[in-house]
C-alpha positions in Angstrom: 35.4 70.4 105.6 35.8 67.9 102.8 37.4 68.4 99.3 35.2 68.0 96.2 35.8 67.1 92.6 33.7 69.6 90.7 32.8 68.3 87.2 31.4 69.7 84.1 28.8 67.4 82.5 28.7 67.3 78.6 32.2 66.5 77.2 33.5 65.6 80.7 31.2 62.9 82.0 29.2 62.0 79.0 29.6 62.3 75.3 28.5 65.7 74.2 25.9 65.0 71.5 24.8 68.7 71.7 21.9 69.6 74.0 21.7 66.2 75.7 18.5 66.0 77.6 17.0 62.5 77.1 18.2 59.3 78.7 18.7 57.6 75.3 21.1 60.4 74.5 23.3 59.8 77.6 26.5 57.9 76.8 29.3 57.8 79.4 32.7 58.7 78.2 34.5 55.3 78.5 35.8 54.7 82.0 34.1 57.7 83.7 32.0 55.8 86.2 35.0 53.9 87.4 37.0 57.1 87.6 34.2 58.7 89.7 34.3 55.7 92.0 38.1 56.2 92.5 37.5 59.9 93.3 34.8 59.1 95.7 36.9 56.4 97.4 39.8 58.9 97.7 37.5 61.2 99.8 36.2 63.7 97.3 32.5 64.7 97.2 31.3 64.7 93.6 29.6 67.9 92.4 28.4 68.5 88.9 28.1 72.1 87.7 26.6 72.5 84.3 25.4 75.3 82.1 22.2 74.1 80.3 21.3 77.0 78.0 19.0 74.6 76.1 16.4 75.4 78.8 16.6 79.2 78.2 16.5 78.5 74.4 13.3 76.5 74.9 14.8 73.2 73.6 14.0 71.3 76.8 12.8 71.9 80.3 14.5 72.0 83.7 12.3 69.0 84.6 13.8 67.0 81.7 17.3 67.8 82.9 16.4 66.7 86.5 15.0 63.5 85.1 18.2 62.9 83.0 20.4 63.5 86.1 18.2 61.0 88.1 18.7 58.5 85.3 22.5 59.1 85.3 22.5 58.8 89.1 20.7 55.4 88.9 23.3 54.2 86.4 26.1 55.3 88.8 24.4 53.7 91.8 25.1 50.3 90.2 28.8 51.0 90.5 28.6 52.4 94.0 29.0 56.1 93.0 26.9 58.9 94.4 26.9 62.4 92.9 26.5 64.6 95.9 25.1 67.5 94.0 23.9 68.5 90.5 24.0 72.3 90.0 22.3 73.6 86.9 22.5 77.1 85.3 19.5 77.2 83.0 20.2 80.7 81.7 21.7 82.3 78.6 22.3 86.0 78.0 20.7 86.0 74.6 17.5 84.5 76.0 17.2 86.4 79.3 14.9 89.3 78.6 12.9 90.5 81.5 14.6 88.2 84.1 16.8 89.1 87.0 20.3 89.8 85.4 22.0 88.4 88.6 20.8 85.0 87.6 23.3 85.0 84.8 26.1 84.9 87.4 25.1 81.3 88.0 26.5 80.4 84.6 30.1 79.4 84.4 32.5 81.2 84.3 30.6 82.7 87.3 31.3 81.2 90.7 27.8 81.4 92.2 27.0 77.7 91.9 30.4 76.6 93.2 30.1 78.8 96.2 26.5 77.6 96.8 27.8 73.9 96.6 30.7 74.7 99.0 28.3 76.1 101.6 25.6 73.4 101.2 28.2 70.5 101.3 30.7 72.2 103.7 33.5 71.9 101.1 37.1 72.9 101.4 37.7 74.6 98.0 41.4 75.0 98.6 41.7 71.1 98.4 39.1 70.7 95.6 39.5 70.1 91.9 37.5 71.2 88.8 37.5 69.1 85.7 35.9 70.5 82.5 36.3 70.8 78.8 36.2 74.6 78.3 38.0 77.6 79.8 34.6 78.8 81.1 34.5 75.6 83.3 37.9 76.2 84.7 37.9 80.0 85.3 35.8 79.6 88.5 38.4 77.1 89.8 41.2 79.6 89.3 39.1 82.4 91.0 38.3 80.2 94.0 41.7 78.6 94.6 40.8 75.1 93.3 43.0 73.0 91.0 41.7 73.1 87.4 42.1 70.3 84.9 41.0 70.3 81.2 39.8 67.2 79.3 39.8 67.3 75.5 36.4 67.5 73.8 35.1 68.8 70.5 35.8 72.3 71.9 39.6 71.8 72.2 41.5 74.2 70.0 44.9 75.8 69.7 43.5 78.8 71.4 42.3 76.7 74.4 45.6 74.9 74.6 47.4 78.3 74.8 45.0 79.4 77.5 45.8 76.3 79.4 49.5 76.8 79.0 49.2 80.5 80.2 47.2 79.4 83.3 49.2 76.2 84.0 46.2 74.1 83.6 47.0 70.4 82.9 45.3 68.8 79.9 44.3 65.2 79.5 42.3 63.2 77.0 39.6 62.1 79.5 38.9 62.0 83.2 40.0 58.4 83.5 43.3 59.2 81.8 43.7 62.2 84.0 43.6 60.0 87.1 46.1 57.5 85.6 48.5 60.4 84.7 48.1 62.2 88.0 47.8 59.4 90.7 48.6 62.0 93.4 45.1 63.4 92.9 43.7 60.2 94.6 45.9 60.6 97.7 44.3 63.1 100.0 
């Protein structure tokens, strides 16, 4: 069983330009590819779990999201990084009429996609991390016994800071800064 670093996508890996779904919209947050390489070299599997409600809203398709992830994966391959899994929740409660309500549990803060990834990749969740920019990204980590970390994004607020304090969730500016502030994360 191997640990994983679970990662949110928009606002954690790439700049959140709101409903990013085309390669020309993808901008890495500075230093993220290098940070991912450090995590991979430390022994973490890299798993992205992302809510993509733009699919449910009809703004883009699941095929476009897959193509975007393939593009990001090709960019990372140049640095030696491999994302072990991209897990997508294409649902939204306001755009779910007539569909199986259980599918909504795939959306963060639900744990379904994390549990699926753990089973498919034989992950040790107790030794795993979750890095995201919203409380909904980190609630699954708290429920599943992983270490949660918040990175600041356009969603950061006093309310979110208080939530992090209450739940003892460390806050950092970016994933690269998190790793420089917490070097013990790279020593498995």
